[in-house]
N, C-alpha and C positions, 0 to 999 in steps of 0.2 A: 303255396309256391308251386309253379308249374312243373319245375324239374323234379320235385319230390312226388307229385301226382303221377307223372309219367313213369317214374321208377316203380311206384306202387302198382300201376297198371301192368307193367311188364312182369312183375312177380305174380300178379293175379293170373295173367295168361299162362305162365309156366305151371302154376298150381292146377289150373283148369286142364292143361295138357296132360299132366300126370294123372289127374282123375279120369280123363278120357281113356288113357292107356289102361288104367286099372279096370275100368268098366269093360274095355275091349277084351282084356284077358279073361275077365269073368264071363263075358258073353261067349268067348271061344270055348270055354270049358262047357258051358251049357249046351252050345250047339254041337260040340263033340258028343255030348251025351245023347242028343236027339238026332244026330247024323243028318241034320238038315243042311248044314254048311260045313265045309272042311275046317278043321281047327287051324290049319296053316293059314288059310285066308283070313280068318278072324284075327289071328295074332298079327298078321301083316298090316291089317287095317288099324289095329290098336297101336302098333309101333309107329306107323305113319302119322297118326294123330299126335302121339307123344312127341315125335321129332318136330312136327310142324308147330305145336304149341310152344315147345322149348325154344325153337328158333325165333318165333315171333316175340316171345317174352324177352329173350336175350337182346334182340334188336331194340326193343323198346327201352330196356334198361340202359344199354350202351348210349342210345340217343339222349336219354335223360341225364346220364353222367356228363356227356359232352356239353349239354346245355348248362349244367351246373358249373362246370369248369369255366365256360364262357361268361356266365354270370359273375363268378368270383373275379375273373380278370377285369370285367367292366367295373366292378366295385373298387378294385385296386386302382384302376385308372382314375376313377372319379375321386377316390381318396387322395391321390397324388395332386389332382387339380385343387381340391379343397384345401390341402395343406400348404399349397404354394403361396397363398396370400396370408397365411397365419401371422407371419412376422410383422405385417403392417396393421394388424387388427388392434383394437383397443384392449382386448383381453385374449392374447394369443393362446394361452393354455385352455381356455374355454372353447375356442375354435377347434383345437386339436381333439378335445374330448367329444364335441358334437360330431365331428367328421368320423371319428372311430366308432361312435354309436351307430351312425348311419351305415357304415360299411359292414358291421357285424350284426345288424338287425335281422332276426328270423333266419339265421344261418342253420340249415338242416342238411343232412346228407345220409345216404345209406351207409350201413356198417362197412361196406367194402371201400368207402371213400373217407373213412375216418382219418387216415394218414394225410390225404390231400386237404381235408378240412383243417387239420392241425397246421399244415404248411401255409394255408391261406391266412389263418389267424396269426401265425408268426410273421408273415409278410406285413399284415396290418400293424402289428406291434413294432416291427422294424421301421416302417414308414413314419409312425408316430414318434418313435424315438429320434429318428433323424430330424423330424420337424422340431422337436424340443431342443435338439442341439443347435439347429439354425436359429431358433428363438433366443437361446442363451448367447450365441455368438453375436447376434444382432444387438441384443441388449448390452453386451459387453462393449461393442463398438460404439453404441449410443452413449454409454457411460464414459468411455474414453474420450469421445468427441466433446461431451459436455465438460469433462474435467479439463481438457485442453482449452476450451473456450473460457472456463472459469479462471484458469491460471493466466490466460492472455489478458483478461480483464483485470486480474488482481495486480500484476506487476506495475503497470503505470499508475494505478490508483494508490498502491502502497508507497510508491516512490514519490508521490506528489506532495508529501508533507513530512516534516521531521518533528511534528508535535505528537507527543505520546497519546493524548486524548483523541486526536484526529485519526491516528493509525489504528487505535483500538476500535473506534467507530467504523472505520473502513473494513476491518476484519469481520466484525459482527455483521455488517451489511452484506458481505460476500457469502457468509455462512447461512444466514436466514433469508428466505426459507428454502434455498436450494439444497442445503445439506441437512439442516435440522430445523425444528420449530423454534428453538431457543438457543441462544449462545451468550454466555457470559465470559468475557476475556479478563483474566486476572494477570496483573504484572507481578512477577515474583522477585524482581530485583529493585530494591528501594535504596534510599540514602543510607539506611542503617544496615544494609546487607540483604541476604536472601530472605524471602517471605515463605512460610510453610505452604506446601501445596494443599489443594482442596481434598479433604477426605471424601471418598465415594462409598455409599452404601452398596455392597454387592447385591443386595436384593432389589435395588432400584434399577430395573432393566431399561428405564427410559432416560437414563443419564449416563454419559460417557465423558471422560476427560482425555484430551489430546494435548500432550506437552509441546511447548514451543522452544526448541533448542537451537542455539546459534553460538558459534565460537567455543564449543565445548561446555557451555553452561545453559541451564534452563532459565530463560528470561520471562516466560509466561506460560499460560495454559488456557486452552479453550474448553469450557465446561458446556457440553452440548446436551440439549434436552429434547425429547420427543413426546408428544402428547398422546399418541395412539399406540404406544407399545415400545418395544426395544428398538434402538437405533440399528438399522440394517448394516450388514458388512460392507456393501458398496459405499454407503454414506460415510462410514468410518474411514474407508480407504481414501475417499475424496477429501475428507477433513485432514488426514495425515499428509496428503499431497499438498494441500494448501498451507499446511503448517510450516513448510520450509521457507517459502518467500515471506510468510507472515512473521516468522521468527526473526529473519534478517531485518525486515523493516522495523520491527519493534526494537531490536538491538541497536540499530542505527539511531532511532529516535531517542532511546534511553541514553546512548553515548552523547548525542548532540545536546540533550537536556543537561547532562552532567557537566559538559564543557561550558555550556552557556551559563549554568549556575556558578561554576568556578570563575568564569570571566566577570560576571556581575559582582561576585564577592570581591574579586581583586580590584575591579574598577572603583568600588566604594572607597577603597583606600587610596586611590589615585585622583579622585575628584572630591571637592568639598561636599559634605552632606547637605548643607544648606548655606545660603548667603545671608549673613547677619544684616539687619536693617542699618542703613547709613542715612542719617539726617540730611535732607536736601538732595539726595541722590536716589533715583529709582534704577535698579539693576535687574537685567534678565540674562539668563545663560542658556546655551544649548550645546549638546554634545551628541555626535553620531559616529560610531566606529564604521570603518569601511567594510570590514568582514562581517557578512550577514550572520546573525546568530551569536556574535561575540560582542561583548560590551567593551572589551579592552582594545584600545588603539594606541597610536603613537602621539596623539594630540592631547593637550591638557589645558585646563584653565583654573584660576583660583581668584578669589576676592577676599582680601584681608582688611579688617577695620582696626586701626590703631586706637589706643585710648585717647589720643588728642583729636580724633575725628578724621584723620587722614585715611583715605581709602586707597588701597593698592589693588590695581587690576592687572592680572597677568594671564597671558595666553602663550602657549608654546607648542612646538612641533618637534617630535623626536624622530630620528632616522629609523625607518622600518615601520612595520605594522604588527598588530596582533600581540600575542603573548610575549614574543621576543623583545618587543620594545617596552614592555611593562617595567622592567628593572630600571632602565634609563629614565623613563617617565617618572618613576618614584623618586629617583635621585634628584632630578631637576626640580620637580614640583615642591618636594619637602625642603630642599635647600633654599628655594625662593621664599617659601613661607617662613622658614626660620629667620632668614635675613630680614624679611619685612617686619616681623614682630620684634626683631632686635633693633629696629630703627634705621636700617641701611637705606641709602638713596637708591633709586632705580639702577643707576650705573654700578653702585656697590653690590647690589643684589646679583646682577649679571656676572660681576667678577667672581663672586662666591660660587656661582654655578659652574663657571668655567674651571675654577680650581678643583671643585669636587669631581667634575667629569674627567679631568686630566689625571687626578689621583686614581680614579677607578680604572682608567686605561692602563696606568702603571701596574695596578694589581693584576689585571688580566694578562699583561705582558709577562709578569713574573710567574703566573700560574700556567700559561699555555706556551710560553716561549716565543710568541710571534706577536707583532704589534697589530692592533685593530683600531681603525679610526671610526669612531661613532660620534656624531655631532647632534646638536640641538639648536633650534632657532627659538627665540623668545622675544616678546615685547612686554615692557613693564610701564605702567602709567601710575604715577602717584598724584592724587587729587587732594589738595589741602583746602579746607573751607576759606572763602574770602568774602569780601563785602558784596561782590556781584554774583557770586556763585562758588566756583572752585578755581584755584590756581593750580595748574598741572605741570608735571615734568614727565617727559617720555624718554625712555632709553630702549634701544633695540639691539639684538644680537642676530643680525642676518634675517630678520623676520619681516613679512609684509607690513606696510605702514598702516596705522590706525586711520579711520576716517572720522572727521569732525564735521557734522552737518548742522548748519545754522537754521533757525526758523524761517529766515527770509529766503532760503533756498541755496545758500552757498555751501559748497563741498570742498573740504580741505583734506589733502593727504598729509598726514604728519610724518614726513620722511626724516628718519634719523639714521645716520650711518653707524654700522657696527659689525664686527666679525662674527662668524659662527662660534657657538659655544662648544668647548671641548676639543679644539683644534690647535689654537695658538697659545703657548704659555704666557706670553707677554701681551696679551690682548688688552686693549683699552676701549672704553665705551663712553660715548658722548650722551649728553642730555639736551633735550629740546623743550623749551617752555611752551605751554599753551594756556589759554584762558577760556573757561567754560562758563557761560551765563545761563540764565533761566531758559528752559526749553531746548538748549543745545543737546545734540545726540552725539555720543562717541561709540564707535563700533570697532571692536578688536576681533580679529578672526585669524584662522589658519589658512594655509594655501589650498586646503580642500574646498574652500568656497570659490576660489578663482582659478582652479586648475582647468585642464582641457575638458571641453564639453562635446556633446553629440552634434550640436549645430555648427555650421561653418564659422559663425562669429564667436569671438572669445568673450566670456563673461568675466571681465576684469574689474579692477578696483573702481574705475570710473563708472562702469555700468552698475556696480553694486551701490555706489553712492546715489546714482540716479533712481535706482529701484526704491531705495529708502525714501528719497525726497519726493518722488512723483506719485507713488502708488499707495500712499498712506494718508488717510484723512485724520487718523488718530496716531500720534507719535508715541504711543505707549511702548516701552521697551519690549514687553512680552509679545505684542503684535508684530513689532519690527523683527525680533529674533525669529519668530515662527515664519514670517514671510520669507526671510532670507533662506532659512533651512528648507522650506517647501520648494522654493525656486531652484535651489541648487540640486535637490534630489530629483526634481522633474527634468532638469537639463542634463543630468549625469547618467551615462550608461553604467549599469551596476558593476560591470567588470572593471571600469576605469575610475570608479569613485574613490576618493581619498577620505581619510578621517576628517571630521569637521568639529571645530571648537569655536564657540561664539560668546562674546560678552557685549551686551548693548546697555549703555548707561545714559540716563537723561537727567539733567539738572531740573529739579522741581522748585528750587528756590535757594536762597542763601541760608545755610545753617546758622549764621550769626544774626539773622534778623528775627 
């Protein structure tokens, strides 16, 4: 190092000067003894030599120190430049280490500059410490930005489904591989109550459990796993940040599943489990509740086979939708079935329902102190085996008319006048006879089939009959029922869709032949 060499040269000159002075003093003494030169002159010469050498040496040392200081300042400037880009490097910590090594390489100084050298090294340390702080701040900002982006992606994906399995898969996809190498999501709330949490081995540093809490209860947990060592603190913080929306989504999905399960369970008691076979008659049914995710609606249907071979087809519509209409649906449907099995005529069956509903209204009035009018519409068709097929009787309580479609293309609306059920105490119901022969189709439906549609034209009873007549090569009831349901669903805005109940019956021959 040049600065160290100059310093050494300056000190060498000083030493030489002192030696010259000593020699001069010795020469003065010798000359004094020989009286060849005056001692004063010799001493003066020696003193001048000493002064000159000291001055030269001091000047060289001062110059060397100045160069050393300048070199250290240059190194600090270069270190600052090197550290400026460390935050953008692939390995910022290594960049800082390399820059510090270059700045402190071969740092030597005279003893007189030990304090300055220590100050230089402290400056290097301070600059490196500041660089590490910037790196940490930058890394924190990057993590925060990544967390915000993750949460921004998480919310719409978690809200896209109310299926527990789909929500679970979405959470796992969000966690792996951004947060951890593995993620197993366990649901801790089941039909039988809470499920025990996952025990974690404290010695297994590669596994961590993050609970999912919503509404004051733990609904699940994320079991995170890392292949190459313990899960980092920032990764755990990200997982805990994601746990909040994940827990809410899982809680909503669990609640939706529980409500849907309750609805399906209730609906099983409001609709027939199966349609018993009826000789000479092929029957298909369809049901669709208006409320997505709930099986319970205000519509119902039933098919009853009497011992004498008579088939009773019933379709009804209860005021209201969802769970609130379930009690009224149960009353109407079970009253109709009981009356059918007791041998009542269609008109007598409707009278029984009317009486049952009025009685229930009286009970509610007594309980709450205020009247509440809740009504039901229904249509009942009794089909008795005949020589040509079935002789039928139709009675209606304010319900849309059944459609009778002949093989040759004729469409008949079986219109029967009748009041709403559950409104008029003295209501009377009429009966209209029909005759069904081989290949005739009878369609019973609720007004959810013919209600308001998305398109400008109305899908009414006439268009329903034409759909069945014109667009089917096979008049099998299952195909007819499915075609009607698919058409109605495709034409109906979801928010305006009503409950749908359908019965399609086709005469396959006379049971008496």
